[in-house]
BAMIPA-703524 format. One record per residue: residue number from 0; residue in three letters; x, y, z of N, C-alpha, C in turn. Coordinates in Angstrom, 3 decimals. Layout:
<recs>
rec i->NUM, aa->ALA, n_u->X, n_v->Y, n_w->Z, ca_u->X, ca_v->Y, ca_w->Z, c_u->X, c_v->Y, c_w->Z
...
</recs>
This chain:
<recs>
rec i->0, aa->MET, n_u->132.522, n_v->207.269, n_w->205.180, ca_u->130.365, ca_v->207.712, ca_w->205.277, c_u->130.437, c_v->208.041, c_w->203.768
rec i->1, aa->ASP, n_u->131.524, n_v->208.951, n_w->203.718, ca_u->131.634, ca_v->208.794, ca_w->202.019, c_u->130.567, c_v->207.925, c_w->200.848
rec i->2, aa->ASN, n_u->131.761, n_v->206.648, n_w->201.621, ca_u->131.535, ca_v->205.583, ca_w->200.569, c_u->130.193, c_v->205.066, c_w->201.092
rec i->3, aa->ARG, n_u->129.695, n_v->204.596, n_w->202.169, ca_u->128.646, ca_v->204.286, ca_w->202.794, c_u->127.442, c_v->205.454, c_w->201.877
rec i->4, aa->LYS, n_u->127.883, n_v->206.643, n_w->201.898, ca_u->127.218, ca_v->207.526, ca_w->201.012, c_u->126.544, c_v->207.117, c_w->198.957
rec i->5, aa->GLN, n_u->127.957, n_v->206.340, n_w->198.876, ca_u->127.977, ca_v->206.167, ca_w->197.483, c_u->127.037, c_v->205.178, c_w->196.853
rec i->6, aa->THR, n_u->127.297, n_v->203.701, n_w->198.554, ca_u->126.718, ca_v->202.794, ca_w->198.353, c_u->125.210, c_v->202.813, c_w->198.032
rec i->7, aa->ILE, n_u->124.909, n_v->203.425, n_w->199.160, ca_u->123.627, ca_v->203.851, ca_w->198.959, c_u->123.237, c_v->204.428, c_w->197.959
rec i->8, aa->LEU, n_u->123.846, n_v->205.609, n_w->196.706, ca_u->123.813, ca_v->206.439, ca_w->195.773, c_u->123.366, c_v->204.875, c_w->194.960
rec i->9, aa->ASN, n_u->124.302, n_v->204.782, n_w->194.951, ca_u->124.015, ca_v->203.180, ca_w->194.079, c_u->123.270, c_v->202.353, c_w->194.184
rec i->10, aa->ILE, n_u->122.871, n_v->201.720, n_w->195.376, ca_u->121.501, ca_v->201.110, ca_w->195.186, c_u->120.375, c_v->201.301, c_w->195.176
rec i->11, aa->ILE, n_u->120.048, n_v->202.516, n_w->194.980, ca_u->119.059, ca_v->204.023, ca_w->194.476, c_u->119.272, c_v->203.432, c_w->192.818
rec i->12, aa->ARG, n_u->119.347, n_v->203.913, n_w->192.598, ca_u->120.433, ca_v->203.938, ca_w->191.205, c_u->120.300, c_v->202.561, c_w->190.366
rec i->13, aa->ASP, n_u->121.496, n_v->201.105, n_w->191.273, ca_u->120.047, ca_v->200.112, ca_w->190.936, c_u->118.692, c_v->199.747, c_w->190.579
rec i->14, aa->ALA, n_u->118.343, n_v->200.090, n_w->192.138, ca_u->116.846, ca_v->200.404, ca_w->192.563, c_u->116.033, c_v->200.779, c_w->191.044
rec i->15, aa->GLU, n_u->116.480, n_v->202.180, n_w->190.828, ca_u->114.788, ca_v->202.921, ca_w->190.019, c_u->115.672, c_v->202.010, c_w->188.737
rec i->16, aa->GLU, n_u->116.643, n_v->201.302, n_w->188.427, ca_u->117.056, ca_v->201.519, ca_w->186.627, c_u->116.674, c_v->199.929, c_w->186.535
rec i->17, aa->ARG, n_u->116.352, n_v->199.244, n_w->187.906, ca_u->115.545, ca_v->198.279, ca_w->187.625, c_u->114.248, c_v->198.254, c_w->187.554
rec i->18, aa->TYR, n_u->113.477, n_v->198.979, n_w->188.374, ca_u->112.019, ca_v->199.760, ca_w->188.439, c_u->111.933, c_v->200.382, c_w->186.976
rec i->19, aa->LYS, n_u->112.599, n_v->200.494, n_w->186.423, ca_u->112.588, ca_v->201.134, ca_w->184.609, c_u->112.089, c_v->199.824, c_w->183.895
rec i->20, aa->GLU, n_u->113.533, n_v->199.220, n_w->183.650, ca_u->113.627, ca_v->198.521, ca_w->183.533, c_u->112.156, c_v->197.483, c_w->183.782
rec i->21, aa->ALA, n_u->111.990, n_v->197.444, n_w->184.994, ca_u->110.563, ca_v->196.972, ca_w->185.587, c_u->109.479, c_v->197.094, c_w->184.734
rec i->22, aa->ILE, n_u->109.293, n_v->198.340, n_w->184.373, ca_u->107.830, ca_v->199.342, ca_w->183.911, c_u->107.914, c_v->199.627, c_w->181.980
rec i->23, aa->ASP, n_u->109.118, n_v->199.242, n_w->181.554, ca_u->109.086, ca_v->198.754, ca_w->180.394, c_u->108.315, c_v->196.845, c_w->180.142
rec i->24, aa->LYS, n_u->109.231, n_v->196.058, n_w->180.869, ca_u->108.959, ca_v->194.710, ca_w->180.536, c_u->107.474, c_v->194.515, c_w->180.417
rec i->25, aa->LEU, n_u->106.862, n_v->195.494, n_w->181.748, ca_u->105.487, ca_v->195.382, ca_w->182.198, c_u->104.570, c_v->195.739, c_w->180.624
rec i->26, aa->LYS, n_u->104.799, n_v->197.601, n_w->180.188, ca_u->104.472, ca_v->197.978, ca_w->178.814, c_u->105.074, c_v->197.099, c_w->178.005
rec i->27, aa->GLN, n_u->105.458, n_v->196.377, n_w->177.844, ca_u->105.742, ca_v->195.556, ca_w->176.159, c_u->105.064, c_v->194.144, c_w->176.977
rec i->28, aa->ALA, n_u->104.729, n_v->193.357, n_w->177.968, ca_u->104.108, ca_v->192.201, ca_w->178.224, c_u->102.042, c_v->192.705, c_w->178.171
rec i->29, aa->GLN, n_u->101.843, n_v->194.230, n_w->178.425, ca_u->100.201, ca_v->194.480, ca_w->178.416, c_u->100.593, c_v->194.768, c_w->176.492
rec i->30, aa->ASN, n_u->101.760, n_v->195.058, n_w->176.170, ca_u->101.377, ca_v->195.106, ca_w->174.578, c_u->100.880, c_v->193.746, c_w->173.607
rec i->31, aa->ARG, n_u->101.884, n_v->192.665, n_w->174.376, ca_u->101.998, ca_v->191.626, ca_w->173.955, c_u->100.717, c_v->191.166, c_w->174.184
rec i->32, aa->LEU, n_u->100.090, n_v->191.326, n_w->176.127, ca_u->98.180, ca_v->190.850, ca_w->176.050, c_u->97.674, c_v->191.838, c_w->174.913
rec i->33, aa->GLN, n_u->97.766, n_v->192.460, n_w->174.614, ca_u->96.953, ca_v->193.446, ca_w->173.520, c_u->97.021, c_v->192.834, c_w->172.637
rec i->34, aa->GLN, n_u->97.923, n_v->192.437, n_w->171.623, ca_u->97.976, ca_v->192.031, ca_w->170.643, c_u->97.769, c_v->189.932, c_w->170.564
rec i->35, aa->ALA, n_u->97.414, n_v->189.790, n_w->171.526, ca_u->97.137, ca_v->188.229, ca_w->171.724, c_u->95.459, c_v->188.594, c_w->172.051
rec i->36, aa->GLU, n_u->95.257, n_v->189.096, n_w->172.590, ca_u->93.145, ca_v->189.043, ca_w->173.019, c_u->92.986, c_v->190.224, c_w->171.124
rec i->37, aa->THR, n_u->93.538, n_v->191.150, n_w->170.231, ca_u->93.104, ca_v->191.487, ca_w->169.077, c_u->92.988, c_v->190.074, c_w->168.445
rec i->38, aa->LYS, n_u->94.263, n_v->189.281, n_w->167.879, ca_u->94.563, ca_v->188.126, ca_w->167.560, c_u->93.103, c_v->187.222, c_w->167.380
rec i->39, aa->ALA, n_u->93.175, n_v->186.877, n_w->168.948, ca_u->91.837, ca_v->185.819, ca_w->169.511, c_u->90.355, c_v->186.882, c_w->168.936
rec i->40, aa->ASP, n_u->90.271, n_v->187.602, n_w->168.904, ca_u->89.340, ca_v->188.619, ca_w->169.031, c_u->88.739, c_v->188.343, c_w->167.271
rec i->41, aa->GLU, n_u->90.182, n_v->188.402, n_w->166.645, ca_u->89.891, ca_v->187.813, ca_w->164.936, c_u->89.284, c_v->186.741, c_w->164.600
rec i->42, aa->ILE, n_u->90.502, n_v->185.721, n_w->165.459, ca_u->89.965, ca_v->184.440, ca_w->165.604, c_u->88.278, c_v->183.921, c_w->165.468
rec i->43, aa->ARG, n_u->88.548, n_v->184.588, n_w->166.707, ca_u->86.541, ca_v->184.360, ca_w->167.168, c_u->85.401, c_v->185.170, c_w->165.387
rec i->44, aa->ILE, n_u->85.800, n_v->186.208, n_w->165.654, ca_u->85.019, ca_v->186.536, ca_w->164.361, c_u->85.755, c_v->185.787, c_w->163.298
rec i->45, aa->ASN, n_u->86.835, n_v->185.579, n_w->162.783, ca_u->86.508, ca_v->184.646, ca_w->161.648, c_u->85.889, c_v->182.983, c_w->162.026
rec i->46, aa->GLY, n_u->85.988, n_v->182.817, n_w->162.782, ca_u->85.634, ca_v->181.285, ca_w->163.220, c_u->84.101, c_v->181.474, c_w->163.469
rec i->47, aa->LEU, n_u->83.416, n_v->182.564, n_w->163.555, ca_u->82.161, ca_v->182.964, ca_w->164.109, c_u->81.582, c_v->182.941, c_w->162.243
rec i->48, aa->SER, n_u->82.261, n_v->184.095, n_w->161.909, ca_u->81.889, ca_v->183.649, ca_w->160.484, c_u->81.468, c_v->182.816, c_w->159.320
rec i->49, aa->ARG, n_u->82.694, n_v->181.829, n_w->159.663, ca_u->82.767, ca_v->180.606, ca_w->158.989, c_u->81.851, c_v->179.481, c_w->159.324
rec i->50, aa->MET, n_u->81.774, n_v->179.390, n_w->160.821, ca_u->80.872, ca_v->178.587, ca_w->161.091, c_u->79.538, c_v->179.027, c_w->160.427
rec i->51, aa->GLU, n_u->79.059, n_v->180.853, n_w->160.605, ca_u->78.075, ca_v->180.786, ca_w->159.647, c_u->78.066, c_v->180.649, c_w->158.485
rec i->52, aa->ARG, n_u->79.074, n_v->181.029, n_w->157.520, ca_u->79.349, ca_v->180.336, ca_w->155.886, c_u->78.895, c_v->179.002, c_w->156.111
rec i->53, aa->GLU, n_u->79.476, n_v->178.005, n_w->156.943, ca_u->79.217, ca_v->176.539, ca_w->156.634, c_u->77.675, c_v->176.475, c_w->156.745
rec i->54, aa->LYS, n_u->77.159, n_v->177.360, n_w->158.147, ca_u->75.830, ca_v->176.215, ca_w->158.348, c_u->74.434, c_v->176.524, c_w->156.520
rec i->55, aa->GLN, n_u->75.487, n_v->178.357, n_w->156.267, ca_u->74.253, ca_v->179.091, ca_w->155.515, c_u->74.383, c_v->177.475, c_w->154.076
rec i->56, aa->ASP, n_u->75.719, n_v->177.168, n_w->154.142, ca_u->76.035, ca_v->175.973, ca_w->153.091, c_u->75.604, c_v->175.229, c_w->152.801
rec i->57, aa->LEU, n_u->75.422, n_v->174.639, n_w->154.465, ca_u->74.413, ca_v->172.932, ca_w->154.907, c_u->73.243, c_v->172.829, c_w->154.895
rec i->58, aa->ILE, n_u->72.567, n_v->174.678, n_w->154.994, ca_u->71.144, ca_v->174.844, ca_w->154.071, c_u->71.132, c_v->174.924, c_w->153.036
rec i->59, aa->ASN, n_u->71.695, n_v->175.488, n_w->152.351, ca_u->71.419, ca_v->175.065, ca_w->151.095, c_u->71.554, c_v->174.274, c_w->149.949
rec i->60, aa->SER, n_u->72.807, n_v->173.565, n_w->150.802, ca_u->73.022, ca_v->171.899, ca_w->150.124, c_u->71.473, c_v->171.398, c_w->150.459
rec i->61, aa->ALA, n_u->71.454, n_v->171.191, n_w->151.567, ca_u->69.872, ca_v->170.300, ca_w->152.170, c_u->68.742, c_v->170.743, c_w->151.081
rec i->62, aa->GLY, n_u->68.527, n_v->172.150, n_w->151.013, ca_u->67.459, ca_v->172.366, ca_w->150.290, c_u->67.735, c_v->172.164, c_w->148.637
rec i->63, aa->GLU, n_u->68.369, n_v->171.942, n_w->148.288, ca_u->69.013, ca_v->171.565, ca_w->146.560, c_u->68.361, c_v->169.952, c_w->146.925
rec i->64, aa->ASP, n_u->69.161, n_v->169.134, n_w->147.814, ca_u->68.980, ca_v->167.436, ca_w->148.084, c_u->68.144, c_v->167.933, c_w->148.037
rec i->65, aa->LEU, n_u->66.999, n_v->167.807, n_w->149.048, ca_u->65.727, ca_v->168.295, ca_w->148.729, c_u->64.870, c_v->168.658, c_w->148.069
rec i->66, aa->LYS, n_u->64.326, n_v->169.398, n_w->146.960, ca_u->64.058, ca_v->169.635, ca_w->145.558, c_u->64.899, c_v->168.438, c_w->144.752
rec i->67, aa->ARG, n_u->65.781, n_v->168.168, n_w->144.356, ca_u->66.180, ca_v->167.008, ca_w->143.628, c_u->65.615, c_v->165.613, c_w->144.325
rec i->68, aa->LEU, n_u->65.351, n_v->165.190, n_w->145.337, ca_u->64.314, ca_v->164.116, ca_w->145.992, c_u->62.970, c_v->164.381, c_w->145.490
rec i->69, aa->GLU, n_u->62.493, n_v->165.750, n_w->145.388, ca_u->60.809, ca_v->165.926, ca_w->145.092, c_u->60.623, c_v->166.033, c_w->143.571
rec i->70, aa->ASP, n_u->61.758, n_v->166.596, n_w->142.970, ca_u->61.876, ca_v->166.564, ca_w->140.986, c_u->61.964, c_v->164.694, c_w->140.985
rec i->71, aa->SER, n_u->62.535, n_v->163.506, n_w->141.567, ca_u->62.332, ca_v->162.623, ca_w->142.142, c_u->61.559, c_v->161.776, c_w->142.049
rec i->72, aa->LYS, n_u->61.100, n_v->161.999, n_w->143.297, ca_u->59.302, ca_v->161.806, ca_w->143.214, c_u->58.264, c_v->161.563, c_w->141.979
rec i->73, aa->ASN, n_u->58.431, n_v->163.255, n_w->141.839, ca_u->57.406, ca_v->163.767, ca_w->140.884, c_u->57.343, c_v->162.775, c_w->139.545
rec i->74, aa->ALA, n_u->58.739, n_v->162.649, n_w->139.053, ca_u->58.789, ca_v->162.263, ca_w->138.259, c_u->58.240, c_v->159.929, c_w->138.276
rec i->75, aa->THR, n_u->58.822, n_v->159.779, n_w->139.117, ca_u->58.327, ca_v->158.494, ca_w->139.230, c_u->56.918, c_v->158.883, c_w->139.610
rec i->76, aa->ILE, n_u->56.925, n_v->158.873, n_w->140.165, ca_u->54.892, ca_v->159.085, ca_w->139.839, c_u->54.463, c_v->159.271, c_w->138.814
rec i->77, aa->ARG, n_u->54.859, n_v->160.321, n_w->138.347, ca_u->53.928, ca_v->160.309, ca_w->136.651, c_u->55.034, c_v->159.567, c_w->135.537
rec i->78, aa->PHE, n_u->55.395, n_v->158.598, n_w->135.999, ca_u->55.884, ca_v->157.419, ca_w->135.572, c_u->54.435, c_v->156.288, c_w->135.782
rec i->79, aa->GLU, n_u->54.781, n_v->155.699, n_w->136.679, ca_u->54.317, ca_v->155.293, ca_w->137.330, c_u->52.629, c_v->154.763, c_w->136.826
rec i->80, aa->GLU, n_u->52.071, n_v->156.965, n_w->136.780, ca_u->50.604, ca_v->156.979, ca_w->136.375, c_u->50.719, c_v->156.808, c_w->135.331
rec i->81, aa->GLN, n_u->51.452, n_v->156.993, n_w->134.241, ca_u->51.754, ca_v->156.920, ca_w->132.909, c_u->51.514, c_v->155.560, c_w->132.637
rec i->82, aa->GLY, n_u->52.366, n_v->154.425, n_w->133.000, ca_u->51.705, ca_v->153.065, ca_w->133.050, c_u->50.989, c_v->152.559, c_w->132.897
rec i->83, aa->ALA, n_u->50.389, n_v->153.059, n_w->134.725, ca_u->48.770, ca_v->152.541, ca_w->135.242, c_u->48.106, c_v->153.221, c_w->134.149
rec i->84, aa->ILE, n_u->47.746, n_v->154.577, n_w->133.459, ca_u->47.192, ca_v->153.955, ca_w->132.106, c_u->47.339, c_v->153.040, c_w->130.820
rec i->85, aa->GLU, n_u->49.118, n_v->153.199, n_w->130.708, ca_u->48.809, ca_v->152.123, ca_w->129.835, c_u->48.012, c_v->150.999, c_w->129.903
rec i->86, aa->GLN, n_u->47.867, n_v->150.574, n_w->130.995, ca_u->47.651, ca_v->149.396, ca_w->131.329, c_u->45.881, c_v->148.919, c_w->130.929
rec i->87, aa->VAL, n_u->45.641, n_v->150.381, n_w->131.810, ca_u->43.544, ca_v->150.478, ca_w->131.368, c_u->43.859, c_v->150.467, c_w->130.540
rec i->88, aa->ARG, n_u->44.216, n_v->151.265, n_w->129.269, ca_u->44.138, ca_v->151.358, ca_w->127.626, c_u->44.612, c_v->149.964, c_w->126.976
rec i->89, aa->GLN, n_u->45.487, n_v->149.553, n_w->127.099, ca_u->45.010, ca_v->148.327, ca_w->126.726, c_u->44.218, c_v->147.256, c_w->126.915
rec i->90, aa->GLN, n_u->44.328, n_v->147.276, n_w->128.903, ca_u->42.733, ca_v->146.488, ca_w->129.148, c_u->41.178, c_v->146.804, c_w->128.488
rec i->91, aa->VAL, n_u->41.108, n_v->147.977, n_w->128.511, ca_u->39.910, ca_v->148.822, ca_w->127.712, c_u->39.938, c_v->148.235, c_w->125.973
rec i->92, aa->SER, n_u->40.795, n_v->148.105, n_w->125.445, ca_u->41.032, ca_v->148.206, ca_w->124.323, c_u->40.735, c_v->146.072, c_w->123.917
rec i->93, aa->ARG, n_u->41.656, n_v->145.471, n_w->124.450, ca_u->41.153, ca_v->143.677, ca_w->124.638, c_u->39.719, c_v->143.520, c_w->124.389
rec i->94, aa->LEU, n_u->39.218, n_v->144.335, n_w->125.729, ca_u->38.296, ca_v->144.092, ca_w->126.515, c_u->37.129, c_v->144.359, c_w->125.323
rec i->95, aa->ALA, n_u->37.113, n_v->145.573, n_w->124.613, ca_u->36.703, ca_v->145.787, ca_w->123.748, c_u->36.758, c_v->145.136, c_w->122.147
rec i->96, aa->LEU, n_u->37.895, n_v->144.799, n_w->121.744, ca_u->38.342, ca_v->143.498, ca_w->120.911, c_u->38.038, c_v->142.447, c_w->120.677
rec i->97, aa->GLU, n_u->37.063, n_v->141.874, n_w->122.712, ca_u->36.397, ca_v->141.132, ca_w->122.568, c_u->35.286, c_v->140.608, c_w->122.695
rec i->98, aa->ARG, n_u->34.554, n_v->142.218, n_w->122.365, ca_u->33.233, ca_v->142.142, ca_w->122.642, c_u->32.757, c_v->141.904, c_w->121.204
rec i->99, aa->ALA, n_u->34.145, n_v->142.716, n_w->120.261, ca_u->33.292, ca_v->142.955, ca_w->119.135, c_u->34.464, c_v->141.215, c_w->118.456
rec i->100, aa->LEU, n_u->34.466, n_v->140.614, n_w->118.478, ca_u->34.613, ca_v->139.205, ca_w->118.400, c_u->33.667, c_v->138.012, c_w->118.619
rec i->101, aa->LYS, n_u->32.876, n_v->138.715, n_w->120.264, ca_u->31.734, ca_v->137.586, ca_w->120.291, c_u->30.780, c_v->138.113, c_w->119.333
rec i->102, aa->ALA, n_u->31.023, n_v->139.786, n_w->119.269, ca_u->29.096, ca_v->140.145, ca_w->119.024, c_u->29.787, c_v->139.743, c_w->117.529
rec i->103, aa->LEU, n_u->30.749, n_v->139.545, n_w->116.461, ca_u->30.519, ca_v->138.711, ca_w->114.973, c_u->30.382, c_v->137.567, c_w->115.106
rec i->104, aa->ASN, n_u->30.998, n_v->137.154, n_w->116.067, ca_u->30.588, ca_v->135.468, ca_w->116.058, c_u->29.319, c_v->135.113, c_w->115.971
rec i->105, aa->ILE, n_u->28.891, n_v->135.922, n_w->116.837, ca_u->27.017, ca_v->135.387, ca_w->117.240, c_u->26.949, c_v->135.935, c_w->115.487
rec i->106, aa->ARG, n_u->26.683, n_v->136.800, n_w->115.421, ca_u->25.942, ca_v->136.962, ca_w->114.200, c_u->26.587, c_v->136.070, c_w->113.337
rec i->107, aa->LEU, n_u->27.788, n_v->135.537, n_w->112.877, ca_u->28.268, ca_v->134.424, ca_w->112.183, c_u->27.603, c_v->133.604, c_w->111.597
rec i->108, aa->ASN, n_u->27.433, n_v->132.671, n_w->113.810, ca_u->26.410, ca_v->131.314, ca_w->113.524, c_u->25.293, c_v->132.407, c_w->113.258
rec i->109, aa->SER, n_u->24.585, n_v->132.970, n_w->113.345, ca_u->22.907, ca_v->132.905, ca_w->112.885, c_u->22.547, c_v->132.000, c_w->111.511
rec i->110, aa->ASP, n_u->22.008, n_v->131.632, n_w->111.524, ca_u->21.089, ca_v->130.905, ca_w->109.919, c_u->21.057, c_v->132.497, c_w->109.602
rec i->111, aa->GLU, n_u->20.087, n_v->133.685, n_w->110.468, ca_u->19.735, ca_v->134.534, ca_w->109.187, c_u->20.878, c_v->135.045, c_w->108.757
rec i->112, aa->LEU, n_u->22.331, n_v->135.665, n_w->109.397, ca_u->23.441, ca_v->135.298, ca_w->108.712, c_u->24.105, c_v->134.745, c_w->107.273
rec i->113, aa->HIS, n_u->23.748, n_v->133.810, n_w->107.399, ca_u->24.080, ca_v->132.942, ca_w->106.901, c_u->22.688, c_v->132.902, c_w->105.304
rec i->114, aa->SER, n_u->22.026, n_v->133.167, n_w->105.302, ca_u->20.500, ca_v->132.991, ca_w->104.706, c_u->21.161, c_v->134.792, c_w->103.607
rec i->115, aa->ARG, n_u->20.758, n_v->135.796, n_w->104.412, ca_u->21.490, ca_v->137.399, ca_w->103.624, c_u->22.264, c_v->136.690, c_w->102.873
rec i->116, aa->MET, n_u->23.459, n_v->136.222, n_w->103.238, ca_u->24.887, ca_v->136.197, ca_w->102.787, c_u->24.658, c_v->135.251, c_w->101.771
rec i->117, aa->ILE, n_u->24.242, n_v->134.340, n_w->101.524, ca_u->23.233, ca_v->132.949, ca_w->100.946, c_u->22.562, c_v->134.413, c_w->99.917
rec i->118, aa->ASP, n_u->21.240, n_v->134.759, n_w->99.975, ca_u->20.822, ca_v->135.457, ca_w->98.654, c_u->21.286, c_v->136.763, c_w->98.385
rec i->119, aa->HIS, n_u->22.268, n_v->137.872, n_w->98.966, ca_u->23.287, ca_v->138.121, ca_w->98.653, c_u->24.363, c_v->138.034, c_w->97.476
rec i->120, aa->HIS, n_u->24.531, n_v->136.742, n_w->97.765, ca_u->25.738, ca_v->136.675, ca_w->96.357, c_u->25.136, c_v->135.759, c_w->95.105
rec i->121, aa->ILE, n_u->23.783, n_v->135.340, n_w->95.188, ca_u->23.174, ca_v->134.911, ca_w->94.315, c_u->22.321, c_v->136.300, c_w->93.449
rec i->122, aa->GLY, n_u->21.796, n_v->137.040, n_w->94.174, ca_u->21.699, ca_v->138.240, ca_w->93.702, c_u->23.524, c_v->138.556, c_w->92.550
rec i->123, aa->LEU, n_u->24.203, n_v->138.451, n_w->93.357, ca_u->25.538, ca_v->139.078, ca_w->92.874, c_u->26.064, c_v->138.090, c_w->91.944
rec i->124, aa->SER, n_u->25.390, n_v->137.318, n_w->91.125, ca_u->25.814, ca_v->136.592, ca_w->90.319, c_u->25.171, c_v->136.220, c_w->89.559
rec i->125, aa->MET, n_u->23.092, n_v->136.791, n_w->89.967, ca_u->22.403, ca_v->136.658, ca_w->88.459, c_u->22.922, c_v->138.531, c_w->88.191
rec i->126, aa->GLU, n_u->23.496, n_v->139.809, n_w->88.275, ca_u->23.543, ca_v->140.582, ca_w->87.829, c_u->24.183, c_v->140.339, c_w->86.726
rec i->127, aa->LYS, n_u->25.432, n_v->139.636, n_w->87.599, ca_u->26.312, ca_v->138.988, ca_w->86.338, c_u->26.255, c_v->138.512, c_w->85.314
rec i->128, aa->ASN, n_u->25.237, n_v->137.172, n_w->85.523, ca_u->25.139, ca_v->136.538, ca_w->84.009, c_u->24.340, c_v->137.354, c_w->83.380
rec i->129, aa->ASN, n_u->23.009, n_v->138.268, n_w->84.195, ca_u->22.297, ca_v->139.080, ca_w->82.817, c_u->23.194, c_v->140.146, c_w->82.204
</recs>
């Protein structure tokens, strides 16, 4: 009976040791789980922060691109306006010159102008002779 009692005590001690080992392993597993959850939270928070930064960078970049396009559009409009103004200016100058030449030709072709010019030159010649 002592033998049997000793065997039962040994079985109980072994069971208690395995129970303690199981409790230790459970605590270790819970610690690892807690660390993994903490790490997962950090990764998620970092991912969200990075995503927010990249989103803001994209918004800023799009805003800068839009401003550059707007500036380019305005420069093109100013260039085209200046070209149109210069073209109108040249047409006005050409038309004014054509009208002036036409008026001059009309006056030069008139007999009255010829008579006045001849009279004027005769007058100049007489003054020189006197």
